C-alpha positions as a Markdown table, in Angstrom:
| # | Residue | x | y | z |
|---|---|---|---|---|
| 1 | Unk | 29.4 | -27.6 | -75.0 |
| 2 | Unk | 31.1 | -27.0 | -71.7 |
| 3 | Unk | 29.3 | -26.1 | -68.5 |
| 4 | Unk | 30.5 | -22.7 | -67.2 |
| 5 | Unk | 29.8 | -22.0 | -63.6 |
| 6 | Unk | 28.1 | -18.7 | -64.6 |
| 7 | Unk | 25.1 | -19.0 | -67.0 |
| 8 | Unk | 22.6 | -16.4 | -68.0 |
| 9 | Unk | 22.7 | -13.3 | -65.8 |
| 10 | Unk | 19.6 | -12.5 | -63.7 |
| 11 | Unk | 17.9 | -9.1 | -64.2 |
| 12 | Unk | 18.1 | -7.9 | -60.6 |
| 13 | Unk | 18.0 | -4.5 | -58.9 |
| 14 | Unk | 21.6 | -3.5 | -58.5 |
| 15 | Unk | 23.4 | -1.8 | -55.6 |
| 16 | Unk | 26.2 | 0.5 | -56.7 |
| 17 | Unk | 29.7 | -0.6 | -55.5 |
| 18 | Unk | 32.9 | 0.9 | -56.6 |
| 19 | Unk | 36.1 | -1.2 | -56.4 |
| 20 | Unk | 39.5 | -1.6 | -58.0 |
| 21 | Unk | 40.6 | -4.9 | -59.5 |
| 22 | Unk | 44.0 | -6.2 | -60.2 |
| 23 | Unk | 44.7 | -6.0 | -64.0 |
| 24 | Unk | 45.0 | -9.8 | -64.2 |
| 25 | Unk | 41.6 | -10.3 | -62.7 |
| 26 | Unk | 40.1 | -7.7 | -65.1 |
| 27 | Unk | 41.7 | -9.5 | -68.1 |
| 28 | Unk | 40.3 | -12.8 | -66.8 |
| 29 | Unk | 36.8 | -11.2 | -66.5 |
| 30 | Unk | 37.1 | -10.1 | -70.1 |
| 31 | Unk | 38.2 | -13.6 | -71.2 |
| 32 | Unk | 35.4 | -15.2 | -69.3 |
| 33 | Unk | 32.8 | -12.8 | -70.9 |
| 34 | Unk | 34.2 | -13.7 | -74.3 |
| 35 | Unk | 33.8 | -17.4 | -73.7 |
| 36 | Unk | 30.3 | -16.9 | -72.2 |
| 37 | Unk | 29.3 | -14.8 | -75.3 |
| 38 | Unk | 30.4 | -17.6 | -77.6 |
| 39 | Unk | 28.5 | -20.1 | -75.6 |
| 40 | Unk | 25.2 | -18.2 | -75.1 |
| 41 | Unk | 25.3 | -16.1 | -78.3 |
| 42 | Unk | 24.5 | -13.0 | -76.1 |
| 43 | Unk | 27.1 | -10.3 | -75.6 |
| 44 | Unk | 28.2 | -10.2 | -72.0 |
| 45 | Unk | 29.5 | -7.2 | -70.1 |
| 46 | Unk | 32.5 | -8.4 | -68.1 |
| 47 | Unk | 31.5 | -6.2 | -65.1 |
| 48 | Unk | 28.1 | -8.0 | -65.0 |
| 49 | Unk | 30.0 | -11.2 | -64.1 |
| 50 | Unk | 31.3 | -10.0 | -60.8 |
| 51 | Unk | 28.1 | -10.3 | -58.8 |
| 52 | Unk | 27.2 | -13.8 | -60.0 |
| 53 | Unk | 30.7 | -15.0 | -59.5 |
| 54 | Unk | 30.8 | -13.7 | -55.9 |
| 55 | Unk | 27.4 | -15.2 | -55.2 |
| 56 | Unk | 28.5 | -18.5 | -56.6 |
| 57 | Unk | 31.7 | -18.4 | -54.5 |
| 58 | Unk | 29.7 | -17.6 | -51.3 |
| 59 | Unk | 27.1 | -20.3 | -52.1 |
| 60 | Unk | 29.7 | -23.0 | -52.5 |
| 61 | Unk | 31.8 | -22.0 | -49.4 |
| 62 | Unk | 30.7 | -24.6 | -46.9 |
| 63 | Unk | 32.3 | -22.8 | -43.9 |
| 64 | Unk | 30.6 | -19.5 | -44.8 |
| 65 | Unk | 27.2 | -21.3 | -45.2 |
| 66 | Unk | 27.6 | -23.1 | -41.9 |
| 67 | Unk | 28.5 | -19.9 | -40.0 |
| 68 | Unk | 25.7 | -17.9 | -41.7 |
| 69 | Unk | 23.2 | -20.5 | -40.8 |
| 70 | Unk | 24.5 | -20.5 | -37.2 |
| 71 | Unk | 24.3 | -16.7 | -37.0 |
| 72 | Unk | 20.7 | -16.7 | -38.3 |
| 73 | Unk | 19.8 | -19.4 | -35.8 |
| 74 | Unk | 21.2 | -17.4 | -32.9 |
| 75 | Unk | 19.4 | -14.3 | -34.2 |
| 76 | Unk | 16.1 | -16.2 | -34.4 |
| 77 | Unk | 16.6 | -17.4 | -30.8 |
| 78 | Unk | 17.1 | -13.9 | -29.6 |
| 79 | Unk | 14.1 | -12.6 | -31.5 |
| 80 | Unk | 11.9 | -15.4 | -30.1 |
| 81 | Unk | 13.0 | -14.6 | -26.5 |
| 82 | Unk | 12.0 | -10.9 | -26.8 |
| 83 | Unk | 8.4 | -10.3 | -25.6 |
| 84 | Unk | 6.1 | -8.6 | -28.1 |
| 85 | Unk | 5.4 | -4.9 | -27.7 |
| 86 | Unk | 1.9 | -3.6 | -27.1 |
């Protein structure tokens, strides 16, 4: 059995987003869902793949991770320098 980058999909509270995809990307999503369905035995809605694919992409983007960590560090420094309110 091959290791797909997307496994079982988490049951998470969704946020509604509307977008248009190129037809080729939509066809690839359908194909990916078909392969995943064969591997897991559970029918997979292709649109449910979009979020985990984006999350995987962002989690493996080293430059994004580095910059996000830097931004959080700077925000933490700003929050630490603000005196508490009474």
